[in-house]
N, CA, C and O of each residue as an XYZ file, in Angstrom:
248
protein
N      95.764    111.853     62.746
C      94.352    111.769     62.454
C      93.862    113.138     61.992
O      94.118    114.139     62.662
N      93.178    113.198     60.883
C      92.648    114.444     60.333
C      91.231    114.675     60.817
O      90.446    113.736     60.958
N      90.915    115.925     61.069
C      89.533    116.260     61.384
C      88.887    116.824     60.124
O      89.578    117.172     59.167
N      87.580    116.909     60.130
C      86.867    117.430     58.970
C      87.107    118.913     58.757
O      86.801    119.434     57.684
N      87.653    119.615     59.763
C      87.888    121.045     59.637
C      89.241    121.369     59.003
O      89.536    122.536     58.747
N      90.063    120.356     58.746
C      91.350    120.592     58.085
C      91.112    121.030     56.646
O      90.273    120.450     55.956
N      91.849    122.060     56.179
C      91.681    122.464     54.779
C      92.144    121.347     53.848
O      93.081    120.618     54.173
N      91.505    121.210     52.709
C      91.902    120.145     51.780
C      93.276    120.422     51.168
O      93.651    121.572     50.941
N      94.003    119.361     50.912
C      95.299    119.484     50.252
C      95.080    119.536     48.747
O      94.180    118.891     48.209
N      95.926    120.321     48.080
C      95.889    120.425     46.623
C      97.264    120.049     46.094
O      98.280    120.273     46.753
N      97.282    119.479     44.904
C      98.564    119.119     44.301
C      99.130    120.326     43.546
O      98.470    120.903     42.681
N     100.351    120.685     43.891
C     101.086    121.725     43.179
C     102.192    121.030     42.404
O     102.983    120.276     42.970
N     102.238    121.289     41.112
C     103.255    120.684     40.264
C     104.167    121.779     39.730
O     103.817    122.959     39.758
N     105.307    121.392     39.255
C     106.235    122.367     38.704
C     107.618    121.779     38.556
O     107.790    120.588     38.296
N     108.614    122.660     38.733
C     109.993    122.217     38.587
C     110.916    123.131     39.372
O     110.557    124.252     39.732
N     112.119    122.622     39.630
C     113.144    123.396     40.309
C     114.421    123.306     39.483
O     114.786    122.239     38.990
N     115.089    124.443     39.340
C     116.368    124.496     38.632
C     117.464    124.692     39.667
O     117.491    125.695     40.380
N     118.368    123.720     39.740
C     119.471    123.763     40.698
C     120.756    123.922     39.908
O     121.202    122.999     39.227
N     121.340    125.098     40.008
C     122.574    125.374     39.274
C     122.361    125.247     37.782
O     121.358    125.710     37.239
N     123.330    124.605     37.119
C     123.263    124.425     35.668
C     122.621    123.102     35.265
O     122.562    122.772     34.081
N     122.137    122.338     36.256
C     121.503    121.052     35.958
C     120.147    121.272     35.290
O     119.533    122.323     35.470
N     119.678    120.292     34.526
C     118.335    120.399     33.925
C     117.272    120.509     35.024
O     117.485    120.015     36.132
N     116.136    121.145     34.738
C     115.073    121.262     35.742
C     114.604    119.898     36.236
O     114.528    118.938     35.469
N     114.291    119.826     37.530
C     113.796    118.610     38.164
C     112.287    118.781     38.365
O     111.860    119.758     38.980
N     111.472    117.846     37.856
C     110.021    117.957     38.054
C     109.665    117.801     39.529
O     110.323    117.062     40.261
N     108.612    118.509     39.959
C     108.150    118.470     41.346
C     106.662    118.162     41.408
O     105.906    118.464     40.484
N     106.264    117.559     42.511
C     104.856    117.393     42.851
C     104.766    117.476     44.367
O     105.387    116.684     45.075
N     103.984    118.447     44.871
C     103.866    118.685     46.305
C     102.387    118.819     46.653
O     101.643    119.501     45.948
N     101.960    118.174     47.732
C     100.588    118.316     48.211
C     100.600    119.261     49.392
O     101.271    119.003     50.392
N      99.851    120.371     49.285
C      99.826    121.389     50.329
C      98.480    122.104     50.329
O      97.684    121.949     49.403
N      98.234    122.891     51.380
C      96.959    123.615     51.486
C      96.939    124.861     50.612
O      95.867    125.316     50.214
N      98.125    125.428     50.301
C      98.181    126.608     49.439
C      99.565    126.715     48.798
O     100.484    125.973     49.148
N      99.699    127.645     47.857
C     100.942    127.786     47.096
C     102.118    128.173     47.985
O     103.234    127.694     47.783
N     101.877    129.030     48.959
C     102.940    129.468     49.851
C     103.516    128.290     50.637
O     104.733    128.150     50.754
N     102.643    127.457     51.165
C     103.088    126.273     51.906
C     103.841    125.319     50.988
O     104.862    124.756     51.384
N     103.351    125.134     49.772
C     104.026    124.260     48.807
C     105.433    124.771     48.527
O     106.390    123.996     48.508
N     105.557    126.084     48.308
C     106.869    126.693     48.040
C     107.820    126.450     49.219
O     108.972    126.064     49.020
N     107.339    126.675     50.432
C     108.196    126.494     51.609
C     108.588    125.028     51.810
O     109.675    124.744     52.312
N     107.721    124.108     51.428
C     108.064    122.687     51.514
C     109.211    122.354     50.556
O     110.110    121.587     50.902
N     109.177    122.934     49.350
C     110.244    122.698     48.372
C     111.557    123.308     48.869
O     112.610    122.680     48.765
N     111.497    124.528     49.407
C     112.701    125.171     49.937
C     113.274    124.350     51.088
O     114.492    124.209     51.203
N     112.411    123.812     51.931
C     112.874    122.986     53.045
C     113.602    121.740     52.535
O     114.597    121.316     53.124
N     113.115    121.162     51.457
C     113.718    119.942     50.921
C     114.999    120.218     50.140
O     115.972    119.478     50.283
N     115.018    121.281     49.308
C     116.138    121.516     48.398
C     117.051    122.663     48.811
O     118.149    122.796     48.270
N     116.622    123.493     49.756
C     117.413    124.639     50.167
C     117.025    125.882     49.379
O     116.254    125.819     48.421
N     117.582    127.022     49.809
C     117.254    128.313     49.189
C     118.186    128.616     48.024
O     119.243    128.002     47.878
N     117.776    129.578     47.195
C     118.619    130.064     46.121
C     118.411    129.390     44.781
O     119.214    129.587     43.869
N     117.356    128.598     44.632
C     117.077    127.912     43.375
C     115.862    128.545     42.697
O     115.043    129.192     43.350
N     115.757    128.353     41.399
C     114.580    128.815     40.663
C     113.497    127.749     40.820
O     113.676    126.598     40.422
N     112.359    128.160     41.416
C     111.264    127.232     41.691
C     110.009    127.740     40.988
O     109.644    128.908     41.120
N     109.356    126.861     40.244
C     108.104    127.183     39.585
C     107.070    126.154     40.021
O     107.239    124.960     39.776
N     105.990    126.614     40.673
C     104.931    125.726     41.159
C     103.571    126.292     40.787
O     103.381    127.508     40.778
N     102.632    125.419     40.482
C     101.260    125.844     40.222
C     100.306    124.699     40.496
O     100.689    123.529     40.502
N      99.056    125.063     40.723
C      97.974    124.100     40.884
C      97.114    124.201     39.637
O      96.680    125.297     39.282
N      96.859    123.102     38.971
C      96.115    123.110     37.707
C      94.744    123.756     37.862
O      94.338    124.532     36.997
N      94.020    123.460     38.939
C      92.688    124.037     39.132
C      92.772    125.554     39.284
O      91.973    126.285     38.700
N      93.741    126.024     40.070
C      93.913    127.465     40.252
C      94.358    128.127     38.956
O      93.937    129.244     38.654
N      95.201    127.453     38.190
C      95.705    128.016     36.937
C      94.590    128.190     35.919
O      94.662    129.082     35.074
N      93.563    127.357     35.984
C      92.461    127.425     35.031
C      91.312    128.314     35.496
O      90.303    128.433     34.800
N      91.455    128.946     36.679
C      90.425    129.826     37.216
C      90.483    131.190     36.528
O      91.558    131.764     36.357
N      89.331    131.693     36.142
C      89.259    133.021     35.529
C      89.514    134.067     36.602
O      88.941    134.004     37.690
N      90.375    135.031     36.292
C      90.702    136.082     37.274
C      90.171    137.394     36.823
O      90.343    138.399     37.512
């Protein structure tokens, strides 16, 4: 059960490159980029090239 104080989840999309195989598309729902990255590492293991971004954050002026 979620409370109203839980931070909202955002969709992070991207891809992972495992060895010489073609990149695999990813979609992860997380509270921030760091959590999304760690979720991918937990699923696929360490040592792969991982690229993740959130479209809303990517379009924000810095």
